All heavy atoms as TSV, in Angstrom:
chain	resi	resn	atom	element	x	y	z
A	1	MET	N	N	-23.092	7.455	-19.709
A	1	MET	CA	C	-22.575	8.115	-18.531
A	1	MET	C	C	-21.502	9.122	-18.957
A	1	MET	O	O	-20.605	8.812	-19.729
A	1	MET	CB	C	-22.002	7.078	-17.569
A	1	MET	CG	C	-21.464	7.681	-16.303
A	1	MET	SD	S	-20.767	6.458	-15.202
A	1	MET	CE	C	-22.182	6.149	-14.202
A	2	GLU	N	N	-21.596	10.312	-18.428
A	2	GLU	CA	C	-20.667	11.376	-18.792
A	2	GLU	C	C	-19.372	11.239	-17.995
A	2	GLU	O	O	-19.380	10.987	-16.806
A	2	GLU	CB	C	-21.312	12.734	-18.489
A	2	GLU	CG	C	-20.484	13.903	-18.957
A	2	GLU	CD	C	-21.167	15.228	-18.641
A	2	GLU	OE1	O	-22.396	15.244	-18.476
A	2	GLU	OE2	O	-20.460	16.218	-18.551
A	3	ARG	N	N	-18.265	11.394	-18.693
A	3	ARG	CA	C	-16.960	11.315	-18.048
A	3	ARG	C	C	-16.555	12.673	-17.522
A	3	ARG	O	O	-16.631	13.674	-18.227
A	3	ARG	CB	C	-15.930	10.861	-19.062
A	3	ARG	CG	C	-15.078	9.754	-18.558
A	3	ARG	CD	C	-14.124	9.337	-19.611
A	3	ARG	NE	N	-12.815	9.350	-18.987
A	3	ARG	CZ	C	-11.803	8.643	-19.405
A	3	ARG	NH1	N	-11.913	7.929	-20.464
A	3	ARG	NH2	N	-10.677	8.675	-18.774
A	4	LEU	N	N	-16.104	12.714	-16.267
A	4	LEU	CA	C	-15.650	13.963	-15.673
A	4	LEU	C	C	-14.241	14.281	-16.144
A	4	LEU	O	O	-13.436	13.372	-16.378
A	4	LEU	CB	C	-15.675	13.849	-14.146
A	4	LEU	CG	C	-17.051	13.661	-13.520
A	4	LEU	CD1	C	-16.905	13.421	-12.024
A	4	LEU	CD2	C	-17.924	14.861	-13.769
A	5	PRO	N	N	-13.898	15.544	-16.264
A	5	PRO	CA	C	-12.528	15.895	-16.671
A	5	PRO	C	C	-11.531	15.522	-15.570
A	5	PRO	O	O	-11.824	15.629	-14.383
A	5	PRO	CB	C	-12.593	17.411	-16.876
A	5	PRO	CG	C	-13.787	17.859	-16.121
A	5	PRO	CD	C	-14.743	16.711	-16.080
A	6	THR	N	N	-10.363	15.069	-15.999
A	6	THR	CA	C	-9.317	14.678	-15.063
A	6	THR	C	C	-8.500	15.905	-14.670
A	6	THR	O	O	-8.124	16.712	-15.520
A	6	THR	CB	C	-8.390	13.641	-15.712
A	6	THR	OG1	O	-9.192	12.558	-16.163
A	6	THR	CG2	C	-7.366	13.135	-14.739
A	7	HIS	N	N	-8.236	16.006	-13.374
A	7	HIS	CA	C	-7.421	17.114	-12.879
A	7	HIS	C	C	-5.997	16.947	-13.415
A	7	HIS	O	O	-5.472	15.825	-13.485
A	7	HIS	CB	C	-7.422	17.112	-11.346
A	7	HIS	CG	C	-6.885	18.368	-10.765
A	7	HIS	ND1	N	-5.550	18.552	-10.526
A	7	HIS	CD2	C	-7.503	19.505	-10.386
A	7	HIS	CE1	C	-5.360	19.757	-10.015
A	7	HIS	NE2	N	-6.544	20.347	-9.909
A	8	PRO	N	N	-5.332	18.039	-13.786
A	8	PRO	CA	C	-3.980	17.933	-14.371
A	8	PRO	C	C	-2.975	17.228	-13.468
A	8	PRO	O	O	-2.097	16.526	-13.954
A	8	PRO	CB	C	-3.568	19.383	-14.603
A	8	PRO	CG	C	-4.841	20.145	-14.662
A	8	PRO	CD	C	-5.821	19.406	-13.817
A	9	SER	N	N	-3.091	17.403	-12.156
A	9	SER	CA	C	-2.121	16.760	-11.262
A	9	SER	C	C	-2.284	15.245	-11.280
A	9	SER	O	O	-1.315	14.511	-11.080
A	9	SER	CB	C	-2.276	17.290	-9.838
A	9	SER	OG	O	-3.539	16.934	-9.315
A	10	ILE	N	N	-3.489	14.749	-11.525
A	10	ILE	CA	C	-3.708	13.305	-11.586
A	10	ILE	C	C	-3.196	12.746	-12.907
A	10	ILE	O	O	-2.546	11.701	-12.943
A	10	ILE	CB	C	-5.206	12.974	-11.399
A	10	ILE	CG1	C	-5.634	13.340	-9.989
A	10	ILE	CG2	C	-5.483	11.517	-11.692
A	10	ILE	CD1	C	-7.104	13.182	-9.732
A	11	SER	N	N	-3.450	13.440	-13.986
A	11	SER	CA	C	-3.008	12.930	-15.284
A	11	SER	C	C	-1.486	12.978	-15.430
A	11	SER	O	O	-0.928	12.240	-16.232
A	11	SER	CB	C	-3.672	13.713	-16.413
A	11	SER	OG	O	-3.336	15.067	-16.343
A	12	ALA	N	N	-0.811	13.802	-14.634
A	12	ALA	CA	C	0.644	13.887	-14.694
A	12	ALA	C	C	1.328	12.915	-13.735
A	12	ALA	O	O	2.552	12.807	-13.731
A	12	ALA	CB	C	1.091	15.318	-14.379
A	13	ALA	N	N	0.553	12.196	-12.914
A	13	ALA	CA	C	1.133	11.270	-11.940
A	13	ALA	C	C	1.762	10.080	-12.656
A	13	ALA	O	O	1.242	9.607	-13.671
A	13	ALA	CB	C	0.059	10.797	-10.974
A	14	PRO	N	N	2.878	9.565	-12.127
A	14	PRO	CA	C	3.516	8.415	-12.769
A	14	PRO	C	C	2.696	7.144	-12.554
A	14	PRO	O	O	2.063	6.964	-11.517
A	14	PRO	CB	C	4.872	8.319	-12.068
A	14	PRO	CG	C	4.664	8.962	-10.751
A	14	PRO	CD	C	3.632	10.024	-10.958
A	15	LEU	N	N	2.706	6.256	-13.538
A	15	LEU	CA	C	2.009	4.979	-13.433
A	15	LEU	C	C	2.948	3.950	-12.804
A	15	LEU	O	O	4.168	4.014	-13.001
A	15	LEU	CB	C	1.571	4.503	-14.818
A	15	LEU	CG	C	0.509	5.350	-15.501
A	15	LEU	CD1	C	0.269	4.836	-16.912
A	15	LEU	CD2	C	-0.774	5.334	-14.694
A	16	PRO	N	N	2.405	2.994	-12.043
A	16	PRO	CA	C	3.265	1.970	-11.440
A	16	PRO	C	C	3.854	1.046	-12.510
A	16	PRO	O	O	3.233	0.794	-13.545
A	16	PRO	CB	C	2.325	1.202	-10.512
A	16	PRO	CG	C	0.959	1.494	-11.005
A	16	PRO	CD	C	1.004	2.835	-11.648
A	17	THR	N	N	5.039	0.533	-12.222
A	17	THR	CA	C	5.697	-0.381	-13.155
A	17	THR	C	C	5.063	-1.769	-13.045
A	17	THR	O	O	4.305	-2.053	-12.115
A	17	THR	CB	C	7.196	-0.490	-12.844
A	17	THR	OG1	O	7.346	-1.052	-11.532
A	17	THR	CG2	C	7.878	0.869	-12.914
A	18	ARG	N	N	5.401	-2.650	-13.982
A	18	ARG	CA	C	4.896	-4.032	-13.925
A	18	ARG	C	C	5.356	-4.717	-12.651
A	18	ARG	O	O	4.612	-5.484	-12.041
A	18	ARG	CB	C	5.393	-4.829	-15.124
A	18	ARG	CG	C	4.642	-4.573	-16.363
A	18	ARG	CD	C	5.093	-5.527	-17.431
A	18	ARG	NE	N	4.289	-5.311	-18.629
A	18	ARG	CZ	C	4.331	-6.053	-19.684
A	18	ARG	NH1	N	5.153	-7.072	-19.715
A	18	ARG	NH2	N	3.571	-5.793	-20.717
A	19	ARG	N	N	6.585	-4.461	-12.252
A	19	ARG	CA	C	7.134	-5.076	-11.030
A	19	ARG	C	C	6.343	-4.622	-9.808
A	19	ARG	O	O	6.019	-5.432	-8.934
A	19	ARG	CB	C	8.602	-4.698	-10.896
A	19	ARG	CG	C	9.272	-5.309	-9.709
A	19	ARG	CD	C	10.725	-4.928	-9.642
A	19	ARG	NE	N	11.324	-5.527	-8.467
A	19	ARG	CZ	C	12.404	-5.092	-7.889
A	19	ARG	NH1	N	13.034	-4.044	-8.380
A	19	ARG	NH2	N	12.887	-5.680	-6.826
A	20	THR	N	N	6.032	-3.345	-9.727
A	20	THR	CA	C	5.256	-2.816	-8.611
A	20	THR	C	C	3.871	-3.434	-8.570
A	20	THR	O	O	3.392	-3.853	-7.510
A	20	THR	CB	C	5.145	-1.284	-8.721
A	20	THR	OG1	O	6.447	-0.722	-8.751
A	20	THR	CG2	C	4.372	-0.705	-7.562
A	21	LEU	N	N	3.223	-3.520	-9.721
A	21	LEU	CA	C	1.893	-4.123	-9.775
A	21	LEU	C	C	1.935	-5.588	-9.376
A	21	LEU	O	O	1.042	-6.072	-8.672
A	21	LEU	CB	C	1.302	-3.975	-11.176
A	21	LEU	CG	C	0.929	-2.556	-11.588
A	21	LEU	CD1	C	0.495	-2.535	-13.037
A	21	LEU	CD2	C	-0.153	-2.010	-10.681
A	22	ARG	N	N	2.960	-6.324	-9.801
A	22	ARG	CA	C	3.086	-7.734	-9.444
A	22	ARG	C	C	3.259	-7.901	-7.935
A	22	ARG	O	O	2.650	-8.781	-7.325
A	22	ARG	CB	C	4.267	-8.354	-10.196
A	22	ARG	CG	C	4.289	-9.866	-10.123
A	22	ARG	CD	C	5.306	-10.488	-11.054
A	22	ARG	NE	N	6.662	-10.102	-10.698
A	22	ARG	CZ	C	7.519	-9.524	-11.539
A	22	ARG	NH1	N	7.179	-9.279	-12.766
A	22	ARG	NH2	N	8.729	-9.202	-11.140
A	23	ARG	N	N	4.074	-7.030	-7.318
A	23	ARG	CA	C	4.263	-7.099	-5.862
A	23	ARG	C	C	2.978	-6.766	-5.121
A	23	ARG	O	O	2.676	-7.366	-4.102
A	23	ARG	CB	C	5.366	-6.144	-5.413
A	23	ARG	CG	C	6.751	-6.701	-5.608
A	23	ARG	CD	C	7.787	-5.807	-5.001
A	23	ARG	NE	N	7.842	-4.577	-5.783
A	23	ARG	CZ	C	8.242	-3.412	-5.320
A	23	ARG	NH1	N	8.619	-3.284	-4.088
A	23	ARG	NH2	N	8.255	-2.360	-6.100
A	24	ARG	N	N	2.212	-5.811	-5.624
A	24	ARG	CA	C	0.965	-5.429	-4.969
A	24	ARG	C	C	-0.077	-6.531	-5.043
A	24	ARG	O	O	-0.931	-6.651	-4.168
A	24	ARG	CB	C	0.393	-4.162	-5.611
A	24	ARG	CG	C	1.172	-2.933	-5.291
A	24	ARG	CD	C	0.553	-1.738	-5.975
A	24	ARG	NE	N	1.342	-0.538	-5.768
A	24	ARG	CZ	C	1.108	0.614	-6.365
A	24	ARG	NH1	N	0.091	0.734	-7.203
A	24	ARG	NH2	N	1.866	1.660	-6.130
A	25	ARG	N	N	-0.037	-7.351	-6.089
A	25	ARG	CA	C	-1.032	-8.402	-6.288
A	25	ARG	C	C	-0.610	-9.754	-5.729
A	25	ARG	O	O	-1.425	-10.678	-5.680
A	25	ARG	CB	C	-1.316	-8.554	-7.777
A	25	ARG	CG	C	-1.993	-7.358	-8.368
A	25	ARG	CD	C	-2.183	-7.549	-9.849
A	25	ARG	NE	N	-2.744	-6.350	-10.459
A	25	ARG	CZ	C	-2.515	-5.977	-11.694
A	25	ARG	NH1	N	-1.740	-6.693	-12.472
A	25	ARG	NH2	N	-3.053	-4.876	-12.160
A	26	ASN	N	N	0.633	-9.912	-5.324
A	26	ASN	CA	C	1.138	-11.186	-4.838
A	26	ASN	C	C	0.637	-11.437	-3.412
A	26	ASN	O	O	0.987	-10.713	-2.488
A	26	ASN	CB	C	2.666	-11.163	-4.859
A	26	ASN	CG	C	3.256	-12.504	-4.536
A	26	ASN	OD1	O	2.727	-13.277	-3.754
A	26	ASN	ND2	N	4.407	-12.784	-5.135
A	27	PRO	N	N	-0.181	-12.488	-3.197
A	27	PRO	CA	C	-0.741	-12.721	-1.859
A	27	PRO	C	C	0.318	-13.056	-0.809
A	27	PRO	O	O	0.152	-12.720	0.362
A	27	PRO	CB	C	-1.709	-13.885	-2.058
A	27	PRO	CG	C	-1.445	-14.436	-3.392
A	27	PRO	CD	C	-0.689	-13.431	-4.182
A	28	PHE	N	N	1.407	-13.708	-1.204
A	28	PHE	CA	C	2.456	-14.052	-0.239
A	28	PHE	C	C	3.174	-12.803	0.265
A	28	PHE	O	O	3.436	-12.666	1.461
A	28	PHE	CB	C	3.454	-15.036	-0.854
A	28	PHE	CG	C	2.811	-16.338	-1.235
A	28	PHE	CD1	C	2.684	-16.684	-2.559
A	28	PHE	CD2	C	2.309	-17.194	-0.276
A	28	PHE	CE1	C	2.073	-17.873	-2.928
A	28	PHE	CE2	C	1.703	-18.386	-0.616
A	28	PHE	CZ	C	1.583	-18.736	-1.948
A	29	ILE	N	N	3.474	-11.894	-0.634
A	29	ILE	CA	C	4.114	-10.645	-0.232
A	29	ILE	C	C	3.161	-9.829	0.628
A	29	ILE	O	O	3.557	-9.240	1.642
A	29	ILE	CB	C	4.583	-9.851	-1.471
A	29	ILE	CG1	C	5.725	-10.598	-2.160
A	29	ILE	CG2	C	5.010	-8.446	-1.087
A	29	ILE	CD1	C	6.195	-9.970	-3.446
A	30	GLN	N	N	1.869	-9.811	0.270
A	30	GLN	CA	C	0.891	-9.072	1.058
A	30	GLN	C	C	0.759	-9.668	2.454
A	30	GLN	O	O	0.629	-8.935	3.435
A	30	GLN	CB	C	-0.468	-9.048	0.350
A	30	GLN	CG	C	-0.451	-8.226	-0.917
A	30	GLN	CD	C	0.019	-6.799	-0.699
A	30	GLN	OE1	O	-0.440	-6.133	0.215
A	30	GLN	NE2	N	0.938	-6.347	-1.531
A	31	LEU	N	N	0.788	-10.990	2.564
A	31	LEU	CA	C	0.718	-11.648	3.871
A	31	LEU	C	C	1.939	-11.296	4.714
A	31	LEU	O	O	1.810	-11.006	5.916
A	31	LEU	CB	C	0.615	-13.160	3.689
A	31	LEU	CG	C	0.442	-13.976	4.956
A	31	LEU	CD1	C	-0.865	-13.625	5.644
A	31	LEU	CD2	C	0.484	-15.471	4.634
A	32	LEU	N	N	3.106	-11.297	4.109
A	32	LEU	CA	C	4.330	-10.925	4.823
A	32	LEU	C	C	4.260	-9.471	5.288
A	32	LEU	O	O	4.572	-9.171	6.445
A	32	LEU	CB	C	5.552	-11.135	3.921
A	32	LEU	CG	C	6.893	-10.718	4.515
A	32	LEU	CD1	C	7.214	-11.549	5.743
A	32	LEU	CD2	C	7.985	-10.828	3.482
A	33	ARG	N	N	3.824	-8.586	4.416
A	33	ARG	CA	C	3.707	-7.178	4.789
A	33	ARG	C	C	2.695	-6.988	5.920
A	33	ARG	O	O	2.919	-6.210	6.844
A	33	ARG	CB	C	3.298	-6.336	3.575
A	33	ARG	CG	C	4.415	-6.161	2.562
A	33	ARG	CD	C	3.925	-5.463	1.299
A	33	ARG	NE	N	3.176	-4.257	1.565
A	33	ARG	CZ	C	3.689	-3.025	1.600
A	33	ARG	NH1	N	4.965	-2.866	1.349
A	33	ARG	NH2	N	2.921	-1.989	1.837
A	34	PHE	N	N	1.579	-7.725	5.853
A	34	PHE	CA	C	0.555	-7.664	6.889
A	34	PHE	C	C	1.118	-8.118	8.233
A	34	PHE	O	O	0.910	-7.482	9.267
A	34	PHE	CB	C	-0.638	-8.531	6.470
A	34	PHE	CG	C	-1.754	-8.563	7.454
A	34	PHE	CD1	C	-2.580	-7.465	7.623
A	34	PHE	CD2	C	-1.996	-9.701	8.200
A	34	PHE	CE1	C	-3.631	-7.490	8.523
A	34	PHE	CE2	C	-3.043	-9.737	9.105
A	34	PHE	CZ	C	-3.856	-8.634	9.271
A	35	ALA	N	N	1.848	-9.235	8.222
A	35	ALA	CA	C	2.440	-9.764	9.451
A	35	ALA	C	C	3.459	-8.779	10.037
A	35	ALA	O	O	3.486	-8.566	11.255
A	35	ALA	CB	C	3.095	-11.114	9.177
A	36	LEU	N	N	4.292	-8.201	9.192
A	36	LEU	CA	C	5.285	-7.241	9.681
A	36	LEU	C	C	4.623	-5.997	10.257
A	36	LEU	O	O	5.058	-5.474	11.297
A	36	LEU	CB	C	6.255	-6.853	8.560
A	36	LEU	CG	C	7.209	-7.946	8.110
A	36	LEU	CD1	C	8.002	-7.492	6.889
A	36	LEU	CD2	C	8.145	-8.334	9.233
A	37	LEU	N	N	3.572	-5.519	9.611
A	37	LEU	CA	C	2.858	-4.356	10.114
A	37	LEU	C	C	2.231	-4.658	11.476
A	37	LEU	O	O	2.328	-3.854	12.408
A	37	LEU	CB	C	1.778	-3.929	9.123
A	37	LEU	CG	C	0.899	-2.752	9.553
A	37	LEU	CD1	C	1.735	-1.486	9.661
A	37	LEU	CD2	C	-0.233	-2.560	8.578
A	38	ASN	N	N	1.611	-5.835	11.617
A	38	ASN	CA	C	1.014	-6.212	12.892
A	38	ASN	C	C	2.066	-6.362	13.974
A	38	ASN	O	O	1.838	-5.978	15.127
A	38	ASN	CB	C	0.210	-7.500	12.756
A	38	ASN	CG	C	-1.117	-7.256	12.101
A	38	ASN	OD1	O	-1.656	-6.161	12.169
A	38	ASN	ND2	N	-1.644	-8.279	11.456
A	39	ALA	N	N	3.215	-6.939	13.640
A	39	ALA	CA	C	4.294	-7.088	14.614
A	39	ALA	C	C	4.784	-5.712	15.068
A	39	ALA	O	O	5.017	-5.486	16.261
A	39	ALA	CB	C	5.439	-7.893	14.002
A	40	ARG	N	N	4.918	-4.787	14.131
A	40	ARG	CA	C	5.356	-3.441	14.473
A	40	ARG	C	C	4.353	-2.745	15.397
A	40	ARG	O	O	4.726	-2.111	16.388
A	40	ARG	CB	C	5.543	-2.629	13.186
A	40	ARG	CG	C	6.789	-1.790	13.195
A	40	ARG	CD	C	7.005	-1.066	11.878
A	40	ARG	NE	N	6.982	-1.989	10.738
A	40	ARG	CZ	C	6.571	-1.670	9.530
A	40	ARG	NH1	N	6.142	-0.467	9.263
A	40	ARG	NH2	N	6.586	-2.550	8.567
A	41	MET	N	N	3.072	-2.872	15.075
A	41	MET	CA	C	2.038	-2.243	15.904
A	41	MET	C	C	1.982	-2.899	17.282
A	41	MET	O	O	1.807	-2.215	18.294
A	41	MET	CB	C	0.675	-2.329	15.225
A	41	MET	CG	C	0.533	-1.379	14.065
A	41	MET	SD	S	-1.142	-1.235	13.446
A	41	MET	CE	C	-1.464	-2.870	12.838
A	42	GLY	N	N	2.143	-4.221	17.331
A	42	GLY	CA	C	2.162	-4.924	18.616
A	42	GLY	C	C	3.323	-4.485	19.474
A	42	GLY	O	O	3.185	-4.293	20.689
A	43	TYR	N	N	4.477	-4.316	18.859
A	43	TYR	CA	C	5.658	-3.852	19.589
A	43	TYR	C	C	5.430	-2.460	20.169
A	43	TYR	O	O	5.743	-2.202	21.330
A	43	TYR	CB	C	6.867	-3.851	18.645
A	43	TYR	CG	C	8.106	-3.246	19.254
A	43	TYR	CD1	C	8.807	-3.919	20.238
A	43	TYR	CD2	C	8.570	-2.000	18.836
A	43	TYR	CE1	C	9.951	-3.363	20.799
A	43	TYR	CE2	C	9.695	-1.437	19.389
A	43	TYR	CZ	C	10.395	-2.122	20.376
A	43	TYR	OH	O	11.504	-1.558	20.935
A	44	ILE	N	N	4.833	-1.570	19.394
A	44	ILE	CA	C	4.564	-0.222	19.862
A	44	ILE	C	C	3.546	-0.253	21.005
A	44	ILE	O	O	3.697	0.450	22.007
A	44	ILE	CB	C	4.063	0.660	18.698
A	44	ILE	CG1	C	5.210	0.928	17.717
A	44	ILE	CG2	C	3.487	1.968	19.215
A	44	ILE	CD1	C	4.784	1.584	16.427
A	45	ALA	N	N	2.516	-1.102	20.884
A	45	ALA	CA	C	1.499	-1.210	21.939
A	45	ALA	C	C	2.111	-1.760	23.225
A	45	ALA	O	O	1.815	-1.252	24.312
A	45	ALA	CB	C	0.367	-2.097	21.460
A	46	LEU	N	N	2.947	-2.788	23.110
A	46	LEU	CA	C	3.571	-3.358	24.311
A	46	LEU	C	C	4.545	-2.391	24.948
A	46	LEU	O	O	4.688	-2.360	26.183
A	46	LEU	CB	C	4.276	-4.672	23.953
A	46	LEU	CG	C	3.361	-5.843	23.633
A	46	LEU	CD1	C	4.193	-7.045	23.178
A	46	LEU	CD2	C	2.510	-6.211	24.836
A	47	ARG	N	N	5.223	-1.622	24.137
A	47	ARG	CA	C	6.167	-0.629	24.673
A	47	ARG	C	C	5.449	0.438	25.483
A	47	ARG	O	O	5.990	0.953	26.449
A	47	ARG	CB	C	6.901	0.028	23.495
A	47	ARG	CG	C	8.322	0.365	23.778
A	47	ARG	CD	C	8.998	0.899	22.561
A	47	ARG	NE	N	8.211	1.982	21.954
A	47	ARG	CZ	C	8.482	2.565	20.809
A	47	ARG	NH1	N	9.512	2.154	20.127
A	47	ARG	NH2	N	7.737	3.526	20.336
A	48	GLY	N	N	4.219	0.746	25.110
A	48	GLY	CA	C	3.455	1.777	25.809
A	48	GLY	C	C	2.855	1.304	27.115
A	48	GLY	O	O	2.386	2.110	27.911
A	49	HIS	N	N	2.871	-0.015	27.388
A	49	HIS	CA	C	2.267	-0.546	28.597
A	49	HIS	C	C	3.275	-0.814	29.700
A	49	HIS	O	O	3.012	-1.566	30.629
A	49	HIS	CB	C	1.491	-1.845	28.288
A	49	HIS	CG	C	0.216	-1.598	27.580
A	49	HIS	ND1	N	-0.891	-1.086	28.209
A	49	HIS	CD2	C	-0.141	-1.773	26.283
A	49	HIS	CE1	C	-1.870	-0.965	27.340
A	49	HIS	NE2	N	-1.444	-1.368	26.158
A	50	ARG	N	N	4.402	-0.218	29.644
A	50	ARG	CA	C	5.414	-0.416	30.708
A	50	ARG	C	C	5.118	0.390	31.919
A	50	ARG	O	O	4.518	1.357	31.989
A	50	ARG	CB	C	6.790	-0.032	30.185
A	50	ARG	CG	C	7.315	-1.050	29.224
A	50	ARG	CD	C	8.712	-0.711	28.831
A	50	ARG	NE	N	9.157	-1.675	27.827
A	50	ARG	CZ	C	10.310	-1.633	27.259
A	50	ARG	NH1	N	11.179	-0.713	27.552
A	50	ARG	NH2	N	10.654	-2.530	26.383
């Protein structure tokens, strides 16, 4: 399979740190973030129904 050339802006992008990758993969942190996002969206939806 032939590899496509990488665009310069992509190759210059910073890579995530180990800490960032660990937070992204942690299911407990993801569950907390999911719950907070849903709570925020619910609050916005309820505010619009006044």
